[in-house]
NULUMGU-757003 format. One record per atom (N, C-alpha, C, O, CB): residue in three letters; x negated, y, z negated. Coordinates in steps of 0.2 Angstrom, whole numbers, plus 5000, padded with zeros to 4 digits. Atoms other than C-alpha are relative to their C-alpha. Glycine has a CB too. Example, Ala and Ser with C-alpha at 12.3 -4.5 7.8 and 13.67 -1.06 7.14 Angstrom:
ALA499649945000;ALA493849784961;ALA499650065000;ALA499150054997;ALA500550004994;SER500449945001;SER493249954964;SER500450054997;SER500150114996;SER499850025007;
This chain:
MET500050074999;MET434656535280;MET500549985005;MET501050015005;MET500049964993;SER499550034995;SER435456435294;SER500549964996;SER500449934991;SER499749975005;LYS499550045003;LYS437056345291;LYS499849925002;LYS499449915006;LYS500750015004;VAL500250075000;VAL436856155289;VAL500649965002;VAL501149985000;VAL499649974994;PRO499450044998;PRO437956015296;PRO500249964993;PRO499949924990;PRO499849945005;VAL499750025006;VAL439055975281;VAL500749975002;VAL501149995006;VAL500150064995;THR499350035000;THR440555855280;THR500349994994;THR500050004988;THR499949925003;MET499650005006;MET441955845268;MET500349935000;MET500549905005;MET500550055000;ARG499650065001;ARG442655685260;ARG500350004993;ARG500150044989;ARG499449945001;GLU499750015007;GLU443655625245;GLU499549974996;GLU499149934998;GLU500749965001;ALA500450035005;ALA442755585229;ALA500149934999;ALA500649905000;ALA500050044994;ARG500050075002;ARG442255415225;ARG499849994993;ARG499550034990;ARG499649955005;ALA500250015007;ALA441955335208;ALA499350014999;ALA499150034994;ALA500249924998;ASP500749995001;ASP440055335211;ASP499850085001;ASP499250095000;ASP499649965005;ASP500249925000;ASP440155535213;ASP500050034993;ASP499850084992;ASP500550035004;ALA499949985007;ALA440455545194;ALA499450044997;ALA499450094994;ALA500349954995;LEU500649975002;LEU438655575190;LEU499850075003;LEU499650125000;LEU499449955001;PHE500149944997;PHE438455705203;PHE500550064998;PHE500250124997;PHE500149995008;LEU499549955003;LEU440055795197;LEU499850034993;LEU499950084992;LEU500749975001;LEU500349985006;LEU439355795180;LEU499550055000;LEU499550104996;LEU499849944996;GLY500549955000;GLY437855885185;GLY500250075003;GLY499950125000;GLY499549985005;ILE499849944998;ILE438756025194;ILE500650034996;ILE500750094997;ILE500250005008;TRP499549975004;TRP440256045183;TRP499950004993;TRP500450004989;TRP500749965002;GLN500150005007;GLN439456035166;GLN500350054996;GLN500650034991;GLN499250004999;ASP499649955003;ASP440156195161;ASP500750005000;ASP501050034996;ASP499750075002;ALA499350014999;ALA441856155166;ALA500349954996;ALA501049944995;ALA500250005007;LEU499750065003;LEU442055995157;LEU500150014992;LEU499850064989;LEU499549945001;ARG499949995007;ARG442555975139;ARG499449984996;ARG498949944999;ARG500649954997;MET500650015004;MET441255975125;MET500049934997;MET500449924993;MET499950064995;ALA500050075003;ALA440855795122;ALA499349975003;ALA498950005006;ALA500649965003;ASP500750034998;ASP439355675124;ASP500149985008;ASP500749975011;ASP499949934996;THR500050014993;THR438855625142;THR500549945002;THR500849945007;THR499349985002;GLN499650064998;GLN439755455142;GLN500750025000;GLN501150005005;GLN499949944995;THR499349985000;THR441455535137;THR500150045006;THR500650045010;THR500150044994;GLN499949964994;GLN441155665151;GLN500149965006;GLN500549975011;GLN499550055000;LEU500050044994;LEU440755535164;LEU500749965000;LEU501049955005;LEU499549955000;GLY499350045000;GLY442355435158;GLY500650055002;GLY501050035006;GLY500149984993;ASP499549954998;ASP443355595160;ASP500050015008;ASP500550015011;ASP499950074997;LEU500149994993;LEU442655625178;LEU500349935004;LEU500649945009;LEU499350015002;GLU499750064996;GLU443055435183;GLU500850005000;GLU501149985005;GLU499749944996;THR499350005000;THR444855465177;THR500350055005;THR500850045008;THR500250024993;ILE499849954995;ILE444955625187;ILE500049985007;ILE500549995011;ILE499650074998;ILE500150024993;ILE444355545202;ILE500549955002;ILE500849955007;ILE499349975001;ARG499550054999;ARG445555395200;ARG500750045001;ARG501150025006;ARG500049954994;ASP499349965000;ASP447055515197;ASP500150045006;ASP500650045009;ASP500150054994;ALA499949964994;ALA446655625212;ALA500149955006;ALA500449975010;ALA499350045001;ASP499950044995;ASP446455475223;ASP500749975000;ASP501049955006;ASP499549944999;ALA499450035000;ALA448155405217;ALA500650055001;ALA501250035003;ALA500149974993;SER499449955000;SER449155575218;SER499950035007;SER499450065009;SER499950054995;PRO500049964993;PRO449655655235;PRO500050084998;PRO499950115003;PRO500749995003;ASP500149935002;ASP449655825225;ASP499450024998;ASP499350084995;ASP500650014995;GLN500749985003;GLN447855815220;GLN499549985005;GLN499649935009;GLN499949974993;ARG500550024996;ARG446255805230;ARG499350024997;ARG499350084995;ARG500150035007;LEU500749985002;LEU444455805224;LEU499549995006;LEU499449935008;LEU499849954993;LEU500450004994;LEU443355845238;LEU499250014999;LEU499050054995;LEU500250055005;VAL500749995000;VAL441455825240;VAL499750025007;VAL499949995012;VAL499749934997;ALA500449984994;ALA440355915253;ALA499449965000;ALA499049954995;ALA499950085000;GLU500650044999;GLU438955805260;GLU499650035005;GLU499850055010;GLU500149935001;CYS500449994994;CYS437455845270;CYS499649945001;CYS499249924997;CYS499550074998;GLY500250074999;GLY436955685277;GLY500349954995;GLY500949954995;GLY499250004999;SER499750045005;SER437255565263;SER499950034993;SER500150004988;SER499749935000;GLU500149965007;GLU436755695249;GLU500650044999;GLU500850095003;GLU499450045001;PRO499449955002;PRO438255775240;PRO499750074998;PRO499250074994;PRO500349974994;VAL500349935001;VAL437955965240;VAL500550054997;VAL500450104995;VAL499750035006;GLY499449955003;GLY439656035233;GLY500649964999;GLY500749905001;GLY500150065005;ALA499450035002;ALA441355995226;ALA500550054999;ALA500450104997;ALA499949944995;VAL499449965002;VAL443056065223;VAL500649954998;VAL500749905002;VAL500250055006;PHE499450035001;PHE444656005215;PHE500650045001;PHE500650104999;PHE500049984992;VAL499449964999;VAL446356055221;VAL500649964998;VAL500649904998;VAL500050025008;ARG499350035002;ARG448156025216;ARG500550045002;ARG500550105001;ARG500049984993;ALA499449964999;ALA449856075222;ALA500449994994;ALA500649944992;ALA500349965007;THR499550005006;THR450956125208;THR500350075000;THR500550105006;THR499550004993;THR499749945000;THR451756285203;THR499550054997;THR499050044994;THR500750004995;PHE500549955002;PHE450956455199;PHE499949994992;PHE499350004990;PHE500350075002;GLY500150015007;GLY451256425181;GLY500749974997;GLY501149965001;GLY499950064996;PRO499450035002;PRO452556355169;PRO500650045000;PRO501250024999;PRO499949984992;LEU499449964999;LEU453656505170;LEU500150035007;LEU500750055008;LEU499850064995;ASN499949984993;ASN453356555188;ASN499949945004;ASN499449915005;ASN499450055002;LEU500050074996;LEU453856405199;LEU499950015007;LEU500049975011;LEU500749984999;GLU500350004993;GLU453156475215;GLU499549955002;GLU499049944998;GLU499750075001;PRO500450054998;PRO452356335224;PRO499350035001;PRO499250085005;PRO500249965006;THR500749984999;THR450456355223;THR499549955000;THR499649894997;THR499850054993;VAL500650055001;VAL448856265226;VAL499550034996;VAL499250084998;VAL499749985008;GLN500549985005;GLN447656285212;GLN499349975002;GLN499349915004;GLN500249984993;ILE500650024998;ILE445856275216;ILE499550014994;ILE499450064992;ILE499750055006;PHE500450005006;PHE444656225202;PHE499349985002;PHE499149945006;PHE500249954995;ALA500750015000;ALA442756235201;ALA499749995007;ALA499349945008;ALA499949944996;PRO500450004994;PRO442156265219;PRO499350014999;PRO499150064997;PRO500350045006;HIS500749995002;HIS440356235217;HIS499549975005;HIS499749915008;HIS499949964993;VAL500550024995;VAL438856215228;VAL499349994996;VAL499250044992;VAL499950055006;VAL500650005003;VAL437156155222;VAL499550055002;VAL499650085008;VAL499649935002;PRO500349944998;PRO435956295221;PRO499650005006;PRO499550055010;PRO499550014994;SER500450004994;SER434756235235;SER500450015007;SER500150025012;SER499649945000;PHE499650004994;PHE436256235247;PHE500550065000;PHE500950075004;PHE500449945001;ARG499649945000;ARG437056405243;ARG499850055005;ARG499250045008;ARG499950044993;ARG500149964994;ARG437256535256;ARG499949975007;ARG499550005011;ARG499550054998;ARG500150044993;ARG437356405270;ARG500749985002;ARG500749945007;ARG499649944999;GLY499350024998;GLY439256395272;GLY500349954997;GLY500949934999;GLY499949995008;VAL499750065004;VAL439556255260;VAL500650024996;VAL501149994996;VAL499549964996;GLY499449975004;GLY440656365249;GLY500650015004;GLY501250005002;GLY499850064996;ARG499549984995;ARG441656425264;ARG500449935002;ARG501049935002;ARG499750045006;MET499750064998;MET441956245269;MET500449974994;MET501049944996;MET499549955002;LEU499650025006;LEU442556195251;LEU500750045000;LEU501250014999;LEU499650014994;MET499449955001;MET443756345251;MET500549985006;MET501149985006;MET499950075000;ASP499650014994;ASP444356305269;ASP500449934999;ASP500949935001;ASP499549995006;SER499650065001;SER444756125264;SER500650014995;SER501149984996;SER499549954997;ALA499549985004;ALA445756195250;ALA500650035003;ALA501250025002;ALA499850044994;VAL499549974997;VAL446756305261;VAL500349965005;VAL500949965006;VAL499750065004;VAL499750054996;VAL447056165273;VAL500549964996;VAL501049944999;VAL499449955004;PHE499650045004;PHE447756065259;PHE500650044998;PHE501250014998;PHE499649994993;ALA499449965001;ALA448956205255;ALA500450015006;ALA501050005006;ALA499850084998;GLU499650004994;GLU449456225273;GLU500349945002;GLU500949945005;GLU499550025006;GLU499750064999;GLU449756045275;GLU500749994996;GLU501249964998;GLU499649944998;ARG499450005004;ARG451056065261;ARG500550065001;ARG501050064998;ARG499849994993;GLY499649944999;GLY451756225267;GLY500050054994;GLY500550094993;GLY500749985002;VAL500149965006;VAL451156315251;VAL499750075002;VAL499250075005;VAL499649974995;ARG500349934998;ARG450956505254;ARG499550034995;ARG499250084997;ARG500650045001;THR500449975004;THR449956545239;THR499449954997;THR499649894996;THR500450024994;VAL500550035003;VAL448256485233;VAL499750044994;VAL499750104994;VAL499449985005;ALA500349965006;ALA447456525216;ALA499449964998;ALA499449904998;ALA500550004994;ALA500650035002;ALA445656495211;ALA499850024993;ALA499850084992;ALA499550025006;ALA500249985007;ALA444956485194;ALA499250005001;ALA498949965002;ALA500249944995;GLY500849995000;GLY443156555193;GLY499850014993;GLY500250044989;GLY499850065004;SER500349995006;SER442056555178;SER499950084998;SER499750115002;SER499349974999;SER500149935002;SER442056725168;SER499350025001;SER499250085002;SER500350014993;GLY500749985000;GLY440156725168;GLY499749995007;GLY499250015009;GLY499649964995;GLY500250024993;GLY440056665187;GLY500150065004;GLY500550075008;GLY500449945002;ARG500049944996;ARG439656835195;ARG500149995007;ARG500550025011;ARG499550054998;ASP500050024993;ASP439256765212;ASP500649975002;ASP500949985008;ASP499349965002;GLY499450044998;GLY440656645212;GLY500650055000;GLY501050045005;GLY500149954995;ASN499449955000;ASN441956785208;ASN499950055005;ASN500450065008;ASN500050034993;ARG500049964994;ARG441256895221;ARG500249975006;ARG500549995011;ARG499250035000;PHE499950044994;PHE441356755234;PHE500850005000;PHE501150005006;PHE499749934999;LEU499250015000;LEU443256725229;LEU500350075001;LEU500850075005;LEU500249984993;ALA499749934998;ALA443556915230;ALA499950025007;ALA500450045010;ALA499750064995;ARG500049994993;ARG442856925247;ARG500549965004;ARG500649985010;ARG499249985002;LEU499550044997;LEU444056785252;LEU500750034999;LEU501250005002;LEU499949934998;GLY499449975001;GLY445456895246;GLY500449984994;GLY501050004993;GLY500549995006;LEU499750025006;LEU445856825230;LEU499950054994;LEU499350064993;LEU499749934997;GLY500049955005;GLY446256955217;GLY500149974993;GLY500449924992;GLY500450065001;ALA499950035007;ALA446256935198;ALA500850014998;ALA501150074999;ALA499650054995;GLN499350005002;GLN448056895192;GLN500150004993;GLN500650034990;GLN500449945003;ALA499950005007;ALA447756855174;ALA499349984997;ALA498949965001;ALA500549944998;VAL500650025003;VAL446356825162;VAL500249954994;VAL500649964990;VAL499650064996;MET499850055005;MET446456665152;MET499450004995;MET498849994996;MET500049935003;ARG500550005006;ARG445656685135;ARG500049934996;ARG500649914995;ARG500150064995;VAL500150075003;VAL445056525126;VAL499650014993;VAL499150054993;VAL499749955004;ALA500450005006;ALA444556505108;ALA500249934996;ALA500849904997;ALA500250064995;PRO499850065004;PRO444556355095;PRO500650024996;PRO500750074994;PRO499449984996;THR499349995003;THR446256335087;THR499850034993;THR500250074990;THR500349934999;ALA500249985007;ALA445356355069;ALA499950085000;ALA500050114995;ALA499549964998;VAL500149934999;VAL444756525075;VAL500650055000;VAL500750104997;VAL499550025006;VAL499449965000;VAL446456585080;VAL500450004994;VAL500750054992;VAL500449975006;ARG499650005007;ARG447256525064;ARG499750044995;ARG500050084992;ARG500049924998;SER500349965005;SER445956615054;SER500250075001;SER500350114997;SER499249995001;ARG499849934999;ARG446256775063;ARG500750024999;ARG500950074997;ARG499850025008;LEU499349995001;LEU448156755062;LEU500150014993;LEU500550054990;LEU500449945003;ASN499949995008;ASN447956735043;ASN499850074998;ASN500150104994;ASN499649944997;VAL500249935002;VAL446956895042;VAL500550055002;VAL500650104998;VAL499350015003;LEU499549954998;LEU448156985052;LEU500650004996;LEU501050054995;LEU500249995008;GLY499450015004;GLY449556915042;GLY500050034993;GLY500550064991;GLY500249934999;ARG500149965006;ARG448856985026;ARG500050075001;ARG500250114996;ARG499349984997;ALA499949934999;ALA448857155034;ALA500750025000;ALA500950084999;ALA499650025006;LEU499349985000;LEU450757155035;LEU500350014993;LEU500149974988;LEU500449945004;PRO499749985007;PRO451757225020;PRO500449934998;PRO500449924992;PRO500450065000;HIS499650065001;HIS452857065021;HIS500049965006;HIS500149985011;HIS500750014997;ARG500050054995;ARG452856905031;ARG500749975001;ARG501049954996;ARG499449955000;THR499450034999;THR454356835039;THR499949945005;THR499649945010;THR500550055004;ARG500150064995;ARG454356655046;ARG500650005005;ARG501250015003;ARG500049944995;LEU499450004995;LEU455356645062;LEU500249935002;LEU499849895002;LEU499750045007;GLN499750064998;GLN456456505066;GLN499949995007;GLN499950045011;GLN500749994998;ARG500050014993;ARG456256425083;ARG500650035003;ARG501250025002;ARG499949925002;GLY499449964997;GLY457256535095;GLY500250064998;GLY500550105001;GLY500649955000;GLN499849935003;GLN457356685084;GLN499450055001;GLN498850035002;GLN500149994992;MET500549944999;MET456456855087;MET500350054996;MET500850084997;MET499950015007;GLN499849945003;GLN456456995075;GLN499650065002;GLN499050055001;GLN500049984992;SER500449954997;SER455957155082;SER499650044995;SER499150074996;SER500550055004;SER500449975005;SER455457225065;SER499349974999;SER498850004997;SER500450014994;THR500650045001;THR454157085063;THR499550025006;THR498950035004;THR500149935000;VAL500449994995;VAL453457125080;VAL499750074999;VAL499150095000;VAL500450005007;SER500249935001;SER453357315076;SER499550004995;SER499050044995;SER500650044998;GLU500450005005;GLU452557275060;GLU499349975002;GLU498850005000;GLU500249964994;LEU500650034998;LEU451257165068;LEU499650055005;LEU499050055004;LEU500249945005;LEU500349954996;LEU450857305081;LEU499750054996;LEU499150074997;LEU500550025005;ALA500349945005;ALA450657435067;ALA499449974996;ALA498950014995;ALA500650024995;ALA500550035004;ALA449557315057;ALA499450005005;ALA498850015003;ALA500149934998;ARG500650014995;ARG448457285073;ARG499750075001;ARG499150085001;ARG500249975006;ARG500249934999;ARG448357475076;ARG499650034994;ARG499050064994;ARG500550055001;SER500349985006;SER447857505058;SER499349964999;SER498850004997;SER500549984994;GLN500650035000;GLN446557375059;GLN499550035004;GLN498950035003;GLN500149925002;ARG500549974995;ARG445757455074;ARG499750064997;ARG499150084998;ARG500450015007;ARG500249935002;ARG445757625066;ARG499549994994;ARG499050024994;ARG500650044997;SER500550015006;SER444857555050;SER499349975003;SER498849984999;SER500349954995;HIS500650024998;HIS443557475061;HIS499650055004;HIS499050055004;HIS500149945005;THR500449944996;THR443157635071;THR499850064995;THR499450094997;THR500550035005;VAL500149955005;VAL443157745056;VAL499449974995;VAL499549934992;VAL500650034996;ALA500550025004;ALA441457725048;ALA499650054996;ALA499150044992;ALA499549965004;
């Protein structure tokens, strides 16, 4: 397919419905009105902040893609300045026409304008094509963010805690190496009991 004339612009309040359609999987689980409200807030915040930009790709007057970028640090522990790129997404009928490249190019320009040497993009774990695209641009996997409901993690921690011979509550700022060793031993024991059948 041939490339199409696409322009980039900053998102406006009336883009919320379009963004809801393409970013449905990236938004919090809530009803449509709440999600639209979230997007309106994100658009307003990006418009008001020099460190954020929400960009929409248009073909004519039709929005065909979007990306959210922000200048921050690599993470709370690594203070290397980084531009984070979230949800570069192109509508299916406009994929493989250079729109994704334009979204990423705009994110890189945003980083260059600020003198930021590193960009980081978050791709969906199930987005095979998107992750391949990011890899072709030279972005390698740095970390895997795992997500679960708090109640699930609490439940698993409780099960794991029962496997320990005794539990020790740690005060804030304390670390007891024996507790860590016990935790690792319990985890190995749990794995062995699941593999032996």
